[in-house]
Structure formats: C-alpha cells, structure tokens
MIDOSE-1310 file (N, C-alpha, C; in nm, 2 decimals, decimal comma, always signed):
residues 76
mdea	+0,07/-0,13/+0,00/+0,00/+0,00/+0,00/+0,10/+0,12/-0,01; +0,04/+0,22/-0,08/+0,13/+0,33/-0,10/+0,07/+0,46/+0,00; +0,18/+0,52/+0,07/+0,12/+0,63/+0,16/+0,11/+0,76/+0,07; +0,03/+0,84/+0,10/+0,01/+0,96/+0,03/+0,08/+1,07/+0,11
tlte	+0,15/+1,16/+0,03/+0,25/+1,25/+0,10/+0,18/+1,37/+0,10; +0,14/+1,45/+0,18/+0,07/+1,59/+0,14/+0,21/+1,70/+0,15; +0,19/+1,77/+0,08/+0,30/+1,89/+0,08/+0,25/+2,01/+0,17; +0,32/+2,09/+0,20/+0,29/+2,20/+0,30/+0,17/+2,29/+0,25
edkn	+0,18/+2,30/+0,10/+0,08/+2,35/+0,02/-0,06/+2,28/+0,05; -0,05/+2,15/+0,03/-0,17/+2,06/+0,05/-0,24/+2,09/+0,17; -0,14/+2,09/+0,27/-0,19/+2,10/+0,41/-0,26/+2,24/+0,43; -0,20/+2,35/+0,38/-0,24/+2,48/+0,39/-0,38/+2,48/+0,32
nlrt	-0,39/+2,42/+0,20/-0,52/+2,43/+0,14/-0,64/+2,36/+0,22; -0,60/+2,24/+0,26/-0,69/+2,19/+0,33/-0,74/+2,24/+0,46; -0,64/+2,30/+0,54/-0,68/+2,39/+0,64/-0,76/+2,50/+0,60; -0,76/+2,58/+0,49/-0,84/+2,67/+0,44/-0,97/+2,62/+0,42
iaqe	-0,99/+2,51/+0,36/-1,10/+2,44/+0,32/-1,19/+2,41/+0,44; -1,13/+2,36/+0,52/-1,18/+2,33/+0,66/-1,25/+2,46/+0,73; -1,17/+2,57/+0,71/-1,20/+2,69/+0,79/-1,32/+2,74/+0,71; -1,33/+2,73/+0,59/-1,44/+2,79/+0,49/-1,56/+2,72/+0,49
lpkl	-1,57/+2,59/+0,52/-1,67/+2,51/+0,50/-1,80/+2,56/+0,58; -1,79/+2,60/+0,72/-1,90/+2,64/+0,79/-1,96/+2,77/+0,72; -1,86/+2,86/+0,66/-1,94/+2,97/+0,60/-2,02/+2,94/+0,45; -1,96/+2,84/+0,40/-2,03/+2,78/+0,28/-2,16/+2,72/+0,31
rslv	-2,14/+2,66/+0,42/-2,29/+2,61/+0,47/-2,40/+2,67/+0,49; -2,34/+2,77/+0,57/-2,44/+2,90/+0,60/-2,50/+2,96/+0,50; -2,41/+2,99/+0,38/-2,44/+3,04/+0,27/-2,57/+2,97/+0,18; -2,53/+2,84/+0,18/-2,62/+2,77/+0,11/-2,75/+2,75/+0,19
enli	-2,75/+2,75/+0,31/-2,87/+2,74/+0,39/-2,94/+2,86/+0,38; -2,89/+2,98/+0,37/-2,96/+3,10/+0,34/-3,01/+3,10/+0,20; -2,94/+3,07/+0,11/-2,99/+3,06/-0,02/-3,11/+2,97/-0,04; -3,10/+2,86/+0,02/-3,22/+2,76/+0,02/-3,36/+2,84/+0,09
etle	-3,32/+2,91/+0,21/-3,43/+2,97/+0,25/-3,49/+3,09/+0,18; -3,39/+3,15/+0,11/-3,44/+3,25/+0,04/-3,52/+3,20/-0,09; -3,47/+3,09/-0,14/-3,56/+3,01/-0,28/-3,70/+2,98/-0,21; -3,70/+2,92/-0,09/-3,83/+2,88/-0,04/-3,92/+2,99/-0,02
ilgd	-3,87/+3,11/+0,03/-3,96/+3,22/+0,07/-4,02/+3,28/-0,09; -3,90/+3,27/-0,17/-3,96/+3,34/-0,33/-4,06/+3,24/-0,38; -4,05/+3,12/-0,36/-4,15/+3,02/-0,40/-4,28/+3,03/-0,33; -4,29/+3,09/-0,22/-4,41/+3,09/-0,16/-4,49/+3,21/-0,21
eelm	-4,60/+3,18/-0,29/-4,68/+3,29/-0,36/-4,75/+3,36/-0,25; -4,83/+3,32/-0,14/-4,89/+3,37/-0,05/-4,79/+3,46/+0,05; -4,70/+3,43/+0,08/-4,60/+3,48/+0,16/-4,54/+3,61/+0,07; -4,50/+3,57/-0,02/-4,44/+3,69/-0,11/-4,58/+3,82/-0,16
esir	-4,68/+3,77/-0,16/-4,81/+3,85/-0,16/-4,81/+3,94/-0,04; -4,80/+3,89/+0,07/-4,79/+3,94/+0,19/-4,69/+4,05/+0,22; -4,57/+3,99/+0,19/-4,45/+4,10/+0,18/-4,48/+4,21/+0,11; -4,54/+4,19/-0,06/-4,56/+4,33/-0,14/-4,66/+4,40/-0,06
ksek	-4,74/+4,35/+0,00/-4,86/+4,45/+0,07/-4,79/+4,51/+0,17; -4,71/+4,45/+0,24/-4,65/+4,53/+0,36/-4,55/+4,62/+0,31; -4,49/+4,59/+0,21/-4,39/+4,70/+0,14/-4,49/+4,82/+0,08; -4,61/+4,78/+0,03/-4,70/+4,91/+0,00/-4,73/+4,99/+0,12
dihe	-4,76/+4,92/+0,23/-4,80/+4,98/+0,36/-4,69/+5,09/+0,38; -4,56/+5,03/+0,41/-4,47/+5,11/+0,44/-4,45/+5,24/+0,34; -4,46/+5,22/+0,23/-4,44/+5,31/+0,11/-4,55/+5,43/+0,12; -4,65/+5,39/+0,17/-4,77/+5,46/+0,19/-4,78/+5,52/+0,33
grll	-4,69/+5,50/+0,41/-4,68/+5,56/+0,55/-4,80/+5,49/+0,63; -4,85/+5,38/+0,61/-4,96/+5,30/+0,70/-4,86/+5,24/+0,80; -4,79/+5,30/+0,89/-4,71/+5,24/+0,99/-4,77/+5,29/+1,13; -4,75/+5,20/+1,23/-4,79/+5,26/+1,37/-4,64/+5,25/+1,43
gfke	-4,61/+5,33/+1,51/-4,50/+5,33/+1,61/-4,55/+5,23/+1,74; -4,46/+5,23/+1,82/-4,47/+5,11/+1,92/-4,59/+5,17/+2,02; -4,55/+5,31/+2,05/-4,65/+5,37/+2,13/-4,80/+5,38/+2,08; -4,80/+5,41/+1,97/-4,92/+5,42/+1,89/-4,99/+5,29/+1,88
llke	-4,92/+5,16/+1,88/-4,97/+5,04/+1,88/-5,03/+5,01/+2,01; -4,96/+5,04/+2,11/-5,01/+5,04/+2,26/-5,13/+5,10/+2,27; -5,14/+5,22/+2,22/-5,27/+5,31/+2,23/-5,37/+5,23/+2,16; -5,36/+5,20/+2,04/-5,46/+5,14/+1,97/-5,51/+5,01/+2,04
ldin	-5,41/+4,94/+2,11/-5,48/+4,80/+2,17/-5,50/+4,82/+2,31; -5,50/+4,96/+2,34/-5,54/+5,00/+2,50/-5,45/+4,93/+2,59; -5,33/+4,92/+2,58/-5,25/+4,88/+2,67/-5,16/+4,99/+2,72; -5,13/+5,00/+2,84/-5,05/+5,09/+2,92/-4,91/+5,04/+2,93
etqi	-4,82/+5,14/+2,87/-4,66/+5,09/+2,88/-4,62/+5,02/+2,97; -4,67/+5,06/+3,09/-4,60/+5,01/+3,21/-4,65/+4,89/+3,27; -4,73/+4,83/+3,17/-4,81/+4,70/+3,21/-4,70/+4,58/+3,12; -4,61/+4,64/+3,04/-4,55/+4,54/+2,96/-4,39/+4,55/+3,01
C-alpha cells in the first residue's frame, strides 16, 4: 500500500477548506431559505402588501400600537 504524502501547500489548502466550509454551509442554507420564500406565493404577496403599506406611510409606532390596543406601557 502506498502512503499519500501531503506537501505543505496541500496542508494549507486543506486547512483553508476546513475553515471555509462552515461559511459555505451557512450561505447555502440562506440561499435555500430565500428560494423557499420566493417560491411561496402567499408569503410573497404578504411581503408586497407590507412594502406598499410602508411606502404609503401606513405604519404604527410602538407607542401608537399600545394606544390602539389600549395597553398601558407600564404593563409590559
């Protein structure tokens, strides 16, 4: 059986790959999540409506929301 001999460059490359794999995995997971969101028509429509509300100024601040819900800020 032959033994594999790794050069210093090979070892450095393997270290770099080992360090970068978690970042790559995270990127792939984020991409998959983004594709799932983009593929969900109901969710995308909700996002579009929310963006329209923001653009048209239909927003409530935290204190306004509490007032609308009749919640005293000291209660939370």
